[in-house]
C-alpha positions as CSV (number, residue, x, y, z in Angstrom):
1,M,103.2,104.7,93.4
2,N,101.4,102.7,96.0
3,R,102.4,102.6,99.7
4,R,104.2,99.3,99.5
5,A,106.2,100.4,96.5
6,T,107.1,103.7,98.2
7,K,108.3,101.9,101.3
8,A,110.4,99.5,99.2
9,A,111.8,102.4,97.3
10,G,112.8,104.1,100.5
11,S,114.6,101.0,101.6
12,A,116.4,100.9,98.3
13,Q,117.6,104.5,98.6
14,A,119.0,103.6,102.0
15,G,121.0,100.7,100.4
16,T,124.5,100.9,98.9
17,G,123.3,101.0,95.2
18,A,121.5,103.7,93.4
19,T,117.9,103.2,92.6
20,L,117.3,102.9,88.9
21,H,114.1,102.7,86.8
22,G,113.0,100.5,84.0
23,V,110.3,98.3,82.4
24,V,110.0,94.5,82.7
25,I,110.2,93.2,79.2
26,A,110.4,89.4,79.9
27,A,109.6,86.9,82.6
28,H,110.5,83.3,83.2
29,G,109.9,81.9,86.7
30,R,111.6,84.3,89.1
31,H,113.9,85.7,86.4
32,Y,113.0,89.0,84.9
33,L,114.6,91.1,82.2
34,V,114.4,94.9,82.8
35,A,115.0,97.5,80.1
36,P,116.5,100.6,81.8
37,D,115.0,104.0,81.2
38,G,117.1,105.9,78.8
39,G,118.3,102.9,76.8
40,G,121.2,100.5,77.3
41,A,121.4,96.7,77.7
42,A,118.6,95.0,79.6
43,L,119.5,93.4,83.0
44,Q,118.5,90.1,84.5
45,C,116.7,91.0,87.7
46,F,115.3,89.1,90.7
47,P,112.5,90.2,93.0
48,R,113.4,91.0,96.6
49,G,111.9,88.4,99.0
50,K,110.5,85.0,98.3
51,K,107.1,86.0,96.7
52,S,107.2,87.3,93.2
53,E,104.5,89.8,92.2
54,V,106.2,91.2,89.1
55,A,104.6,91.1,85.6
56,V,105.8,91.9,82.1
57,G,104.9,95.6,81.4
58,D,105.5,96.6,85.0
59,R,107.5,99.8,85.6
60,V,109.9,99.0,88.4
61,E,112.7,100.4,90.6
62,Y,115.8,98.2,90.8
63,Q,119.3,98.3,92.1
64,S,122.2,97.0,90.0
65,T,124.2,94.3,91.6
66,S,126.6,93.7,88.7
67,A,127.1,94.9,85.1
68,D,124.2,92.7,83.9
69,Q,122.2,91.8,87.0
70,G,120.0,93.6,89.6
71,V,117.3,93.3,92.2
72,I,113.8,94.7,91.9
73,V,113.0,96.7,94.9
74,A,109.6,98.3,94.0
75,I,106.8,98.0,91.5
76,G,105.2,101.1,90.2
77,E,101.5,101.8,90.3
78,R,99.6,99.8,87.6
79,R,96.8,100.8,85.3
80,N,95.7,97.2,85.2
81,L,97.0,93.7,85.7
82,L,96.0,90.6,83.8
83,Y,95.7,87.2,85.5
84,R,95.0,83.6,84.7
85,S,93.8,81.6,87.6
86,D,92.4,78.2,88.7
87,Q,90.7,77.2,91.9
88,F,94.0,77.0,93.7
89,K,96.2,79.9,92.5
90,S,96.4,83.0,90.4
91,K,99.2,83.8,88.0
92,L,99.8,87.4,86.8
93,F,101.4,87.8,83.5
94,A,101.0,91.3,82.1
95,A,100.5,94.8,83.3
96,N,99.7,98.3,82.0
97,L,97.9,97.2,78.9
98,D,95.6,99.1,76.5
99,Q,94.4,96.3,74.2
100,L,94.0,92.5,74.0
101,L,94.5,90.9,70.6
102,I,92.9,87.5,70.4
103,V,94.4,85.5,67.5
104,L,92.1,82.9,65.9
105,A,92.3,80.9,62.6
106,T,90.0,79.3,60.2
107,E,92.0,76.1,60.8
108,P,92.7,74.6,63.2
109,H,89.2,74.9,64.8
110,F,89.4,77.7,67.4
111,S,87.9,77.4,70.9
112,E,84.9,79.7,71.5
113,D,85.3,79.0,75.2
114,L,88.8,80.5,75.1
115,L,87.6,83.4,73.0
116,G,84.7,84.1,75.4
117,R,87.0,84.0,78.4
118,A,89.5,86.3,76.8
119,L,86.7,88.8,76.0
120,V,85.5,88.7,79.6
121,S,89.1,89.3,80.9
122,A,89.4,92.3,78.5
123,E,86.1,93.8,79.7
124,A,87.0,93.2,83.4
125,N,90.3,95.0,82.9
126,D,88.9,97.9,80.8
127,L,91.0,96.7,77.8
128,K,89.9,97.2,74.2
129,P,89.5,93.6,72.7
130,I,90.3,93.0,69.1
131,I,89.6,89.6,67.5
132,L,91.9,88.6,64.7
133,L,90.8,85.9,62.2
134,N,93.9,84.5,60.5
135,K,94.4,82.1,57.5
136,I,91.4,83.5,55.6
137,D,93.1,82.1,52.4
138,L,91.8,78.7,53.6
139,E,88.5,79.3,51.7
140,A,86.8,76.0,52.5
141,A,87.0,76.7,56.3
142,L,86.3,80.5,56.1
143,P,82.4,80.6,55.9
144,L,82.1,78.5,59.2
145,A,84.7,80.6,61.0
146,R,82.9,83.8,59.9
147,Q,79.5,82.4,61.0
148,R,80.9,81.5,64.4
149,L,82.2,85.1,64.9
150,E,79.0,86.8,63.8
151,R,77.6,87.0,67.3
152,Y,80.7,88.8,68.5
153,R,80.5,91.3,65.6
154,A,76.9,91.9,66.6
155,L,78.1,92.7,70.2
156,G,80.3,95.4,68.8
157,Y,83.7,93.7,69.0
158,A,86.2,94.5,66.3
159,V,86.9,91.5,64.0
160,L,89.9,91.8,61.7
161,E,90.6,89.3,58.9
162,V,94.1,88.6,57.5
163,S,96.2,86.0,55.8
164,E,99.6,86.4,57.4
165,K,101.4,84.0,55.1
166,K,99.7,84.6,51.8
167,H,99.2,88.4,52.0
168,P,101.8,89.5,54.6
169,E,102.0,93.2,53.6
170,E,98.3,93.6,53.7
171,A,98.2,91.9,57.1
172,R,101.0,94.1,58.4
173,S,99.2,97.2,57.3
174,I,95.9,96.2,58.9
175,L,97.6,95.2,62.2
176,T,99.9,98.3,62.4
177,E,96.8,100.6,62.0
178,H,95.3,99.0,65.1
179,L,98.4,98.4,67.2
180,H,100.7,101.4,66.8
181,G,100.9,103.6,69.9
182,H,99.2,101.1,72.1
183,Q,100.5,98.4,74.6
184,T,98.8,95.2,73.4
185,I,98.9,91.7,74.7
186,L,98.6,88.8,72.2
187,L,96.6,85.8,73.2
188,G,95.7,82.6,71.4
189,Q,95.9,78.9,71.2
190,S,98.9,77.2,69.7
191,G,98.7,76.9,65.9
192,M,96.7,80.1,65.3
193,G,99.7,82.0,63.9
194,K,100.9,84.1,66.8
195,S,104.6,83.5,66.1
196,T,104.1,84.4,62.4
197,L,102.3,87.6,63.5
198,V,105.1,88.6,65.9
199,N,107.8,88.0,63.2
200,L,105.7,90.0,60.7
201,L,105.4,93.0,62.9
202,I,108.9,92.9,64.6
203,P,111.6,92.2,62.0
204,D,114.2,91.1,64.6
205,A,111.8,89.2,66.9
206,E,113.5,85.8,66.5
207,A,116.9,87.2,67.3
208,A,115.4,89.2,70.2
209,T,113.7,86.0,71.6
210,R,117.0,84.1,71.5
211,E,118.7,87.0,73.2
212,I,116.0,87.2,75.9
213,S,116.1,83.4,76.4
214,T,119.9,83.5,76.9
215,A,119.6,86.4,79.3
216,L,116.9,84.7,81.3
217,N,118.8,81.4,81.3
218,S,115.6,79.8,80.1
219,G,117.5,77.7,77.5
220,R,115.3,75.5,75.4
221,H,112.2,76.9,77.0
222,T,112.2,79.7,74.5
223,T,108.4,79.6,73.9
224,T,107.3,79.4,77.6
225,F,108.0,83.0,78.7
226,T,106.0,86.2,78.3
227,R,108.0,89.0,76.6
228,L,107.5,92.6,75.4
229,Y,108.6,93.8,72.0
230,R,108.7,97.5,71.0
231,L,106.8,98.1,67.8
232,P,108.7,100.1,65.1
233,E,105.8,102.5,64.8
234,G,105.5,103.1,68.5
235,G,103.8,101.1,71.2
236,A,104.5,97.5,72.3
237,L,103.4,94.0,71.7
238,I,103.4,91.5,74.6
239,D,103.5,87.9,73.5
240,S,102.5,85.1,75.9
241,P,102.8,81.4,75.5
242,G,100.0,79.6,73.6
243,F,97.6,77.9,76.0
244,Q,94.3,76.0,75.8
245,E,92.7,77.2,79.0
246,F,92.1,80.6,80.5
247,G,90.8,80.4,84.1
248,L,89.1,83.5,85.6
249,Y,88.6,82.2,89.1
250,H,89.9,85.5,90.6
251,L,87.0,87.6,89.3
252,T,83.9,88.4,91.4
253,E,80.3,87.7,90.4
254,G,79.7,91.4,90.1
255,T,82.6,91.9,87.8
256,L,81.5,88.9,85.7
257,E,78.0,90.1,85.1
258,R,79.2,93.5,83.9
259,A,81.9,91.8,81.7
260,F,79.1,90.6,79.3
261,P,78.1,93.7,77.3
262,E,74.7,92.3,76.4
263,F,73.9,91.8,80.1
264,R,74.7,95.4,81.1
265,P,71.5,97.1,79.9
266,L,69.4,94.4,81.6
267,L,70.9,94.3,85.1
268,A,68.8,97.1,86.5
269,H,65.6,95.3,85.4
270,C,65.8,92.0,87.4
271,R,63.2,91.6,90.1
272,F,65.8,91.1,92.8
273,Y,68.7,93.4,93.3
274,N,71.0,90.5,94.1
275,C,69.9,88.4,91.2
276,H,72.5,85.8,90.1
277,H,71.0,85.5,86.6
278,L,71.0,81.7,86.8
279,H,67.4,80.5,87.8
280,E,65.8,83.4,89.7
281,P,62.2,84.4,88.8
282,G,61.9,87.8,87.1
283,C,65.5,87.8,85.9
284,A,65.8,90.2,82.9
285,V,68.9,88.3,81.6
286,L,67.1,84.9,81.6
287,E,64.1,86.5,79.8
288,A,66.5,87.9,77.2
289,V,68.0,84.4,76.7
290,E,64.4,83.0,76.2
291,D,63.5,85.6,73.6
292,G,66.8,85.5,71.7
293,R,68.3,88.8,72.7
294,V,71.1,87.0,74.6
295,A,72.8,83.9,73.0
296,P,72.3,80.8,75.1
297,E,76.0,80.0,74.6
298,R,77.0,83.3,76.1
299,H,74.8,82.7,79.1
300,A,76.2,79.2,79.4
301,L,79.7,80.7,79.6
302,Y,78.6,83.1,82.3
303,A,77.0,80.3,84.3
304,Q,80.2,78.2,84.0
305,L,82.3,81.1,85.2
306,V,80.0,81.8,88.2
307,H,80.3,78.1,89.1
308,E,84.1,78.2,88.8
309,I,84.5,81.1,91.2
310,S,82.4,79.3,93.7
311,Q,84.9,76.4,93.7
312,I,88.0,78.5,94.6
313,V,90.1,77.1,97.4
314,R,91.3,79.8,99.8
């Protein structure tokens, strides 16, 4: 546990309530649901102080303030922490992950920009990315979807194909093989089939979501909070709200260049050690774009991300 967490834990021990341990399984604003170690009903907890730095998947120390409420007094050491950010602020939304499952569909048309950003985020956080192409029963749209994903297959990314609605048992079997025993976050635009996937893998997901929504007092905002579900076969699935943008303004340029696997073998061969890979002479990455070893669209995404991090307002 880090120094800040240890200090907070010490303060908690000095308080009137016992210090307990658990995992954050849902977040909505400053409201968090913590599942206690050893089982039992989850508690609604609030962070101590004005600033909230808690994420779903965090191991935390908390003090009970009533039968169903508590206060979070310390956050355990994290393996990783996933952010979304724009030029003004960063928002953390999941911690201690193993994998990132990116849900796409043959229809509606999926965003390659969002896919590319999710892959960069996975690489930057040492997560295994898995691309899931859903709705493959829509045969007219399937060839184009496969064609668009071919460059990602060529880069070594795993691409799974399922039809959650037409062949649910086959889809469940494929997904279980890749998800069991791992803590996986689910990302994707609205309309790609994320909710169907969750209900397919977690039989009581809808009931659990209603329960969590009530516990968090989030009312009608049942689809706007991040939540963790335990998988029957072991491991966990973290579902996040569908979104159309995925900002990565918090990453550094050095992290960005290494988050493109096709760039990594080239980085040592640029003429200048501090090459930005944008317009410098003797840049090995730009030469690879010219001769077709690096897709122009991938380099364009890198250039856009470098531009974005230069716009951050501190």
